[in-house]
C-alpha positions in Angstrom: 0.0 0.0 -0.1 1.4 3.5 -0.9 2.4 5.4 2.0 3.6 8.9 1.1 6.4 10.4 3.2 7.1 14.3 3.0 10.4 16.0 3.8 11.8 19.2 3.4 9.7 21.4 5.7 11.4 24.0 7.9 11.6 27.7 8.8 12.4 30.4 6.3 12.3 34.1 6.2 9.6 35.9 3.9 11.0 35.9 0.2 12.9 32.8 0.8 12.4 29.1 -0.7 12.1 25.8 0.4 12.0 22.4 -1.5 9.6 20.1 -0.3 9.9 16.1 -1.6 7.1 13.4 -1.5 8.6 9.8 -1.6 7.4 6.3 -1.1 10.6 3.8 -1.3 8.3 1.0 -2.2 6.1 1.9 -5.0 6.8 3.7 -7.9 4.9 7.2 -7.9 5.1 7.5 -11.7 1.9 5.9 -11.9 -0.1 7.9 -9.5 -1.2 11.6 -9.7 0.3 13.4 -6.5 -0.8 16.4 -5.2 0.3 18.9 -2.5 -2.0 20.4 0.0 -1.5 22.6 3.0 -3.6 23.3 6.3 -2.9 26.2 8.4 -3.9 26.4 12.4 -7.8 27.1 12.4 -8.2 26.8 8.5 -9.6 24.2 6.2 -7.0 22.3 4.2 -6.4 23.6 0.7 -5.1 22.6 -2.6 -1.7 23.8 -3.6 -0.6 21.9 -6.7 -0.9 18.6 -8.4 0.7 16.7 -11.0 -0.8 13.6 -13.1 1.0 10.4 -13.7 3.7 9.7 -16.3 1.5 7.8 -18.2 -1.8 8.8 -20.5 -2.6 11.5 -22.8 -2.1 14.4 -20.3 1.0 12.8 -18.6 2.8 15.1 -16.5 0.3 17.8 -16.6 0.4 20.3 -13.5 -2.2 22.3 -11.9 -1.7 25.3 -9.3 -4.0 27.1 -7.0 -4.1 30.8 -7.8 -2.3 31.7 -4.7 0.9 29.8 -5.4 0.9 30.0 -9.2 4.1 31.8 -10.5 5.9 31.0 -6.8 5.5 27.2 -6.3 6.7 24.5 -9.1 5.7 21.0 -8.6 8.0 18.4 -10.7 8.8 14.7 -10.7 12.4 13.5 -9.8 12.0 10.0 -11.8 15.8 9.1 -10.6 14.6 9.4 -7.0 11.1 8.4 -7.3 9.9 11.7 -5.7 7.5 14.6 -6.6 9.0 17.9 -5.4 7.6 21.2 -4.7 9.8 24.0 -5.1 8.6 26.9 -3.1 10.0 30.5 -4.0 9.2 34.0 -2.9 7.6 32.5 0.1 5.3 34.4 2.4 3.8 34.3 6.0 0.6 33.1 4.6 2.2 30.1 3.2 3.1 28.9 7.0 1.1 25.8 7.0 1.6 22.0 7.5 2.0 20.6 3.8 0.7 17.2 2.9 1.4 15.0 -0.1 -1.2 12.6 -1.3 -1.7 10.2 -4.2 -4.4 9.2 -6.2 -5.2 8.1 -9.9 -6.0 11.8 -10.6 -5.6 15.2 -9.5 -8.6 17.4 -8.0 -11.0 19.1 -10.7 -10.6 22.1 -8.5 -7.6 23.0 -6.4 -9.5 26.1 -5.0 -12.0 24.0 -3.1 -11.5 22.1 0.2 -12.8 18.8 -0.6 -10.1 16.5 -2.1 -10.8 12.7 -3.1 -7.0 11.7 -2.8 -6.4 8.0 -1.7 -3.2 8.1 0.2 -2.1 10.7 2.5 1.1 11.6 4.0 1.7 12.8 7.5 2.8 16.4 6.6 5.6 18.3 7.1 5.7 21.9 9.0 6.7 25.0 6.9 6.9 28.1 8.6 7.5 31.5 7.1 8.3 34.5 9.5 10.9 37.1 10.1 
């Protein structure tokens, strides 16, 4: 069973960068859509970004929430079997626990709050403050 594990969280000053990774040592992530989500204290979980599997007519297609488009980049490292989230120009409002999750497809609307992903990681804390 797929068990995603997030890494790369930490503290960074506003304007800084962090790179998160989502991995599963036992299962090839190429076959799955992988999404990144986040949840700040007192708020609902929100979508951040998603990338489709490496197979099919829309292989590798990416999607971003409007709040992170142009600042965050999702990508696959096929050699490492990871899906990474490069986060640049970080803002205090990006502070949250970030989760990666796997499914056969990406959410239709990352701006919503209901995400039908099948396998979720435990999350990694990202704190942006001065």
